[in-house]
N, C-alpha and C positions, 0 to 999 in steps of 0.2 A: 504494500500500500504505499502511496506516495504521500508527501507532506501537504497539509492543507494550508499551511502558511510558511513561507520561506522569504527570508530577507537578511541583509547584512545587519549587524549589531547596530551600526550607526543609524540605519533607516528604521529598524525596529524601535529604537528609542525615540525617534521623531514620530512614529505612528501613534495615533490615540488608541486607547483600549477598544473603543468602538470600531475603529477601522480593522483592528486585528481580529476581533470577534466576528465582524461582518465577513471577512475572508474566510475564517474558519467555518462559519455556519454555511456560507454559499458553496464552498468547495466540498464540504462534507455532504451537502445535498446532491451535488453533481456526482459524487462517488456512490450514491445509493442510499445514504442514511436519511431517509425522508421523515423519520419521526425523531426529530431533535428533542432530547429531554432537557427541560429547563434547567435541571440541576447541573447538567453538563455546560450549559452556557454560563452559568453562575461560577462554576468551577474554573472555566477559562479565564473569566474576568478577575477572579481572585488571584490566579497564578500570574496573569499579566501584571 
């Protein structure tokens, strides 16, 4: 499985949490994960 978000550290630090979560959510949907669990989104936000 490929990465749902990839960026350099410098660009990652410039991205907002919402931008990163948006990419994670969008790309996970493209990968077939159509039932995004809200707890997963909250976990990503906490980790970012």
